[in-house]
C-alpha angles and dihedrals in degrees: 000000000000118000124248092255092052091050091051091050092051092049090049092052092048091052090050091051090051090050091051091049091052091050090049091052091050092050091047092052091047090052094055096265094307120127115241114255132205107273093216095055119116091246091056091048089057089046093052092049093055091044090055092049091049093049091049089053092051096256129119115204126226109259089239089061095068097062126102128210108269141150127061111325106338097303094125093044105037122054108251096236091055100046093107092050091047092053091046092052092044093051096038092242100159094171092061092042091051091054090053092048091051089056095038113020091179091065090085090072102029123111106248099179135047088251091065092252118159125209087264091059092050094049093046092047091054091045094239090155099170088053089050093051092052092046095050089057090061098045128086116240094251092055090065089068093067115122131208110234102233102065099000092242122162117207088261090059090054094046090048091050090051092046099238104152094176094059092043090054090049092053096044091048087060097041121014093185090074091084092070100044110113128212125224090284094052095254123142117212091265090057092047091053091049092047092055095035122165136141090290092053096056095082095041092049091054092047094047091050091053090048096047106091128214097225120116129317087039120191092212100081139077128017092320091054089049090050091052091049092050092049091049089054091046089053095049095250091138094149092058091042089053091051091051092048091051092052097037108031093170089070089072092075097025111113129216122235086269090060097250127129127207095253091056090052090050093050090055090062103070091159088069090070132068092243091056096054120082112204134174118267095255092050088050089055092048095044099078092052095059111097115207132188110228097178114142118234113258120238118239090238095048112135095204095086092048098047099038109051112183133210112275093227090053090049091048094050091047091050092051092048091048091048092053092047092049091048091052092048091048091054094048095046092058085086107081099222092046089050091054092047091048092051090048092051091047091056091045093052094044092049092049092049090048091053090049092052093046093052090046089054091049090050092052099043100039136055124223094270093049092049091053090047092049094053092040092057093042129074094210097107093049090048091049091051092046092053093037093235096170095178091065095042094048093049093045094052093043090051097037109021092170089070088082088075097040122102118232115192088345096308136093121230091255092054092047092049092052093045090051092043093232105157095180093056092043092050092049093049091051091050091051091051099037095138095044098035096118092050092047094048093048094060117114130209126236091276093054095254119150123206087265090062088054091051089049093064118086117264122256114274095249090057094046092049091054086074119065118230131022092253093058090045090054090046091054092049092050090047091053092050093047092044095051089045091054094056094044120091114257096246092058098051096083097034115137121221123229089278089058096246126132123220092247091057091050091049092052093046097045096045103043092100092048090050090055092048091047091051091049092049093047094047094047094048093044092049092054094046092047090054091055092046091050092053091050092049091050092051093045092049092050092046091057090067098039100051120174113266094026130238136291110265108173122135091207093057104052093161095068101030112131095019118124112262092223094047093127093050117106091218090055091052089053089050094050095047094045092048092050091049090048091052096046096043094046090049090052090048091052091051093049094050090044089054089052092051091053097045122118095233100220121166093259092050090069092061100064117334102063096038092049092053091046093049092050092046093049093046094051090045089056091048092049091050093051096045091047090057090047091052091048093049093049091049091052089048091053093050102040108024096083088065105024111028092179093060092090092068100062091037091054092046092051091048090051090051091057093050093044091051091051091049092047092053101041107020095081090055090047093050093046092051093047091049095049093045105041107018111103110255127211089254092055091052092044095050091048090050092050091049091049092050091049092051091051092050093051 
């Protein structure tokens, strides 16, 4: 038998357990009948995230909306009397659900979970679409507006998120007001579909836009309308975004709660424009011939069709033309790569048209001072120059030419273009300000820096990495500095900034590491190429004294002693000429690479001197490689052709493979270096034009 002390201890523990149970019941009743969960659990972390989003959007969720299913089965999540209906909706068992509805017709609209979810929410969430279709037929229109309490979703929000257009159409046919109901984050179903966009959402987004009417209260205004427009742009729905901009021009400058406007979002997507897409040469040739239709979808509530009736014959001709065009496009896009190119061009054209409309709206709604202020406070021009989005820059300067002189984040467009090393933008700006170019280029920033100081700083990493090899990178940097210096007036070239530093000092300091890397790259490459050229010269020199067929060596015939026996053979002549070319070209190559190894490697050497030596050395190395293979093939032909006449074919093919492999590996580097060294740059053209203008004025 237990002792008295043990009995007392047991009784004390039982009383403590009962007390804890009572406290738990009190807490449960205070929390709306929901057991308290561990606040550090993953479910609560998800809950807190959604609560934060809802609070930021000005909504406070029902406490019941922050609970997760828990407990054994779904007893703590689903109301006990609706467990059978919940399981039927979850599994898509319409037969069982119909039996329950026959007994209790009101169950179609009753909350069956602690998160105020109806059977329609459960079925839509588990994508039991046939079940949803049957259920919608039994429900009154008003019942479709019921929200679950966690996210504030109606069943239309869920169907839109899942991309089921058929179910969305079915619900909206029964209740058109569903398109304007917002969830706890202020999103209408259209916005929800855009937010979770995928291939399935494309059709439902287009349908929801056509079904969302413009009448008051309209969802296309204010920060929420701006947020919808930004998300449409982010999801490549430029046609819908264009339609919204045309109907609600104020959204162009309206900012979201994050302080971003639609035009800034569009600028951050350079790949949506032609200038931001790099394509192969043959795709570039095919691109202009593809005809795309960039027309924006019309809204169902659009007044244009009602107020502007057109002639029936005109409509008929337009319909026939459009039918022929669509048939031609359909045939072409059956080919996969043409389809991709067509889709890319469609996005490019739609994005460009959207920019044009946005800038037109800014021009109409703002005066000159407001436009300057808008661009001054925004980073969109700097972003466009950084990404090289020429379509935006060209349209901005054509619409607002005075922006060339405006400062954006303390810099002019010329200074930004030089700092970002964007030669296309810089060239375009100089063309737009041809008459005032000297005045524009001589402007200084608040720290006293001229455009030459901007050119003295090292280029951004993405621009440096666009050039292969540290030597070519240093060449490009030196070309930029020399080019900017050539278009700057003489008196501004040695100007010191407020820190007392000249542009040349900044250039030397900022590029000393790149000079060392360029020297290392040039030396390493030249050393390897010189080794190959030396081997070829040795072989070619030895082959000149050991010709195929041998020499005459007869004491009785002194006149011909030492001459090659096969001197009159055509194959021997080919061998002799090719061997001589191989020796001379390889020797030249060795000398060029030796000159590179002994160079001083100053900053100016990278502009012309070192690249020219490298180009000549690489070209003669290629010639020596090719002529060496020709000499070898002709020698084999001389020795083996009398017996195997066909031997020349495989020998020639193998020799061509060697030369082709060499070209494939080194020719791109050769072309790039020739292009960067000898091809006329924008600075060269600009300086020549300025000299020509000065001579005419004298």
